[in-house]
N, C-alpha and C positions, 0 to 999 in steps of 0.2 A: 670649497669651502661654503661653508656655512657663512654668511653676513657675520650676524650675532657671535660667531665662535672667533670669526677676522678680528671684528670688533676689541670684544671683550681683552685675547690675546694682546693689541697692539695698545689697551690702555695697561694693561699689566706692565708690556714690556716698557711704557716710559713710564711707570708707573706714577699716572697721573689720566684722571679725564676730562681734560681740558682740548674743546675745538675753539678753534682761530676762525671767525668769521672773517670772509675776506671781501668787503662791501666797501671799493675804494669810492673814491667821492670826486671829482676832477681837484674840485677847490682847493685842497686836502696834500693832494700830493705835491711833492715838493717843488719850489720851482725848477732848480737842474735839471730833474727830470721833464717835466714842460720845455724847457727851450732846447733842450737839445734833441727833442723830437720834434715840437713845432719848426724848430729851423730846418729841417728837411721836410715834412709835412705839408706845414701851414696848418694855419688852426680849423681843423678838418675832423671828421668824427673815427676817421683813421689814427688821426695822430692820439684821438684820448684813449681809445682804445691802446693803442700799444703801449700808452701812458701808463695804463689800469695794468698790462703785462707786467712788464719793466718795475713797479711797482709790487705786484703782486711776488714775483720772482723774488725781489729784495726780503720779502716780508719770510717767506716761505722759506728761502736760505737762512733765514735767523733760526726760524723755528723749529725745523723740519727734527732738530735731534731731541726736540724736546718735548712735543706734543705729539699726537696719533691721528687728530682728525682736524681736519680745515672744511668751513661750511660758503660756499664762496653762492648770494645771492644775485640772481638773476636778474631783478629789475635794474641792481645798480648798470646792469651792460645790455642790456635791451633798448635800454632809452638809444643808445647810441648806434642803431639796427643793426645792421645784418657784422658790422665788423664790431661792436661791442660782443655779440655773442660770439666771433671769433675769438676775444680776447676772454673770454667764458671757458669756452672750450680747449686754450691752447692753455688755459691759469690749471683746469681741473689735469691736464695730463702730464704737465709739470710737477701738480704737486706729487700725484701716481710716483711719477719718476726719482721721488726723492723720500719715498715709503709712506707716504703718508695716504689715509683712507678720506675717501671726496665723500662731503652730503651736498649734494648740489639742491638748493633751499629752491623751490620753482612753486611748491603749492601747485600741484598739479592735479586734474580731475574731469572729468567729462564720464558719457557712458559708451558701451558698443565698442565700433571700431575706434573713434577718435581717445577714447581711455586708451588703447591699445596703440595707438600712435603715437601718444605722450609718453607711455612706458617703454618705445621700443626706441623713444629720440632719446634718452634717459638711462634707461639699464638695459636694454636690448639689443637684439639686431635690428639692419633695415634692408626692406630689397632693394636692389640694386641694380639692375638692366640683368636679371635674372641669377642674380648671384645675394648674397650677405655683406654684410659691411656694418660695422661697429655706430653707434648713432654716437653720441655725447660719451657714454660710457662711464657715467657716472660709479661710485660704488653703492649709494645711495639716495632716496628722494625725498622728499617732504611731500603730502599728499593729503588734498582736504577731503573729507568724508563726507559731505553736503547730501550728495550724490546717493548716498545707501554704497551696499554693497555691490552691483554692479556698474558701481565706479571705481570702484576700490580692486578689486578681484582681477581685471591684467595686471596689474604691478603687482601684487601677490605670487602669480605666476610668474614671471617674469625673475621676483626674488629667489625663484626657487631654481628655476631654468639656467638663470646667469648666475648665482650664489650673489645676490643684491640683498637690499635693502629699502624696507622703507618708515617712515617714521609720521604717523597719523594727528593731525591736530584734533587733540582735545581740551587742554585745556592752555591759552594763549595769555602772554605774558603783558600784552597793551593793555588798557584804561576801562576801554569798554568791550573787554571780551565778555562778561559777566552783563551785556545785555542779552545774549542767547544761549550762553554758556550755564550761565548760574539759574536758569527761570529751572521754578520746580514743573515736575511732571508725574503727574499720574493717571493708570489707565486698564484697562482690563488687559491689553494684549503688555503692556512692558511689563507686569508685574505676575501675570503665567510665566513667560518665556521666561524671567530670570529670578522668579519666585521670591519676589519683592512684596511686602507689603506694607510698606509706608512710604512716602514722598522721592523721588527720585531727584537730580540736575540733571541736566541734562550732559553736560561733561560725565558724569557717571555713567550714564546710559552709553555714551561714546564709547567709554573703559569696557563696559564689558562688550560690547561687540569688538573694542581691539583684539581684547586677550582669545577671545573666540576666532576670530577670524586669524590669527596669530598661533591658533595652537599645534595647528598638524608644521610648524617652521621653526620648531626648539630645535637647535643643536645642541655637542654634546658639553656647550659652557652652562648649559640652562636655560640660555637664555633665547626668544624671538627675532626672529628676522625683522618683523612687522611690530614697530614699537612708536615710539609716542611723543608728540612736544607735549611739553606739559611747563608750563612758567616758572623762574626763580620767583615772581614777583607774588604771586600764590600759595606758599607753603605750605599753608595749614587743608586749603583743595591737595594741594600734593601729595599731602602724609595719605590721606583717603582713596587719590588712585594709585596711589603707590602697593599700598592692599589690593586694590580692588586689579591691579594688572602684576601681578608678579613675574610673569614673564617677560615683561614688555622690557624692551631698553628705552628708557629716557632721552631725550635731546630737547637740554632746556636752555630757553634763552631768559634771557634779562638780567643778567648778570651783568653789574658792572655798573654802564652807563645809564641801564635802565629801573636800578635803582637796587635790585637784588646782590644778597651777600652771601658767603659761604654758609651761614648758620642759616639763609632761606634755603640753597639748595641743597641740601645734606638728608628732608626728608624723600627726596629722589632718590636716593640710592637704599638697597637692601642689606640687611643686616651684614652679607658678604665683603660691603664696600664695594659692590659693584653694580650694573643697571646702569647708569648714568651718564653724561656725556655731558659738561656744561661751557655754553657756548658763549665765548664774549670777540666782539665786534671794535668799535672802534675805542674801545680802552685797550684795545691792544695794536693795532694796526696805524695809530695814532697817537700812539702812546709820547710820540717823540715835542708833540704840543705840551705836554704836564712835565717832561721832563725835560727842563730847558738846557742841560749839559751836554745831549746830544747833539742839537739843534733838526731842521729838517733835513739835512745832509744825513744825518745821524740815526733816521727815522727805524733803520731794521736792527740794529742794536738795544734801541727804545722799546721796539715792540720784545726782544728777546726777555730784557729786562723786566716787560711789564707781564711776560709769560711763569717766568720764576716768580715776580710777587706773587701773584694766582696761584700758584703752586702750592708756594709757602703759607696762602691765606687757606686754602681749601685742606693742607697739610694741620695745619693748625683746629681747623672745625673736625679733623677726626674723620677726613674722608680719603687720604689718599698718603 
């Protein structure tokens, strides 16, 4: 099944475009989980990984009937070595077993066989002693496009082959994104290729490429399996990018803890009310810190309430 069709169907079924970022921080894992595991495993990387997995399972169980998507950020896992990667993989599997779509936030990119290796690791099959096996098998992956098309092509090919998706960085939510992404560019090659006679921002040029790269991957929903990362913290730019990439699904970080609100993410959606998923990480998984009635041991219930609050917030903004 075309990934975009699968994602749009999941959003419509759950009635909202919420993506929960599974970004565990050891210092914020409830003490009861940490004690139970470290009593058996000691103060080890293995214990840290098991803490992450148990915490994530609690979040997933609490939100899987509300939201369509989760997004584990691999950096939080990789820092604990192979044990952390194990927790990442098991988290992906568990989320999928609960019917959730999993976007691996790993921002991979390279050229040639290295890009193919990254793509196989997250989206496709890996060679194993004369046979094939699944890699991490996420449903989608974030990809950085700085190396150009030959660094993105292997991922697009695996999207087609395995029914997967990618989200290409276009306009990110961080404060310094404009140092490169907002720069004016103008030149003969750009103006001829895109019939543009005026100045263009780097993020606008990237939007043209993303729309072009995804043109052959459009499903029955009218959306492409090649999506774009567009931050909630830049709504004016998002409005421009929505016009430039009408068939791309936006992965929208920056809601909540980074300062973006429901009104900020609204420009990321098309008139059909679709075309984007909105990520919140800390504001959901660590909601117990702000919702004192739950306490650390009620972290999963607090996360569930935070998802319902976010759903209502988006609804009031006319998004779902």
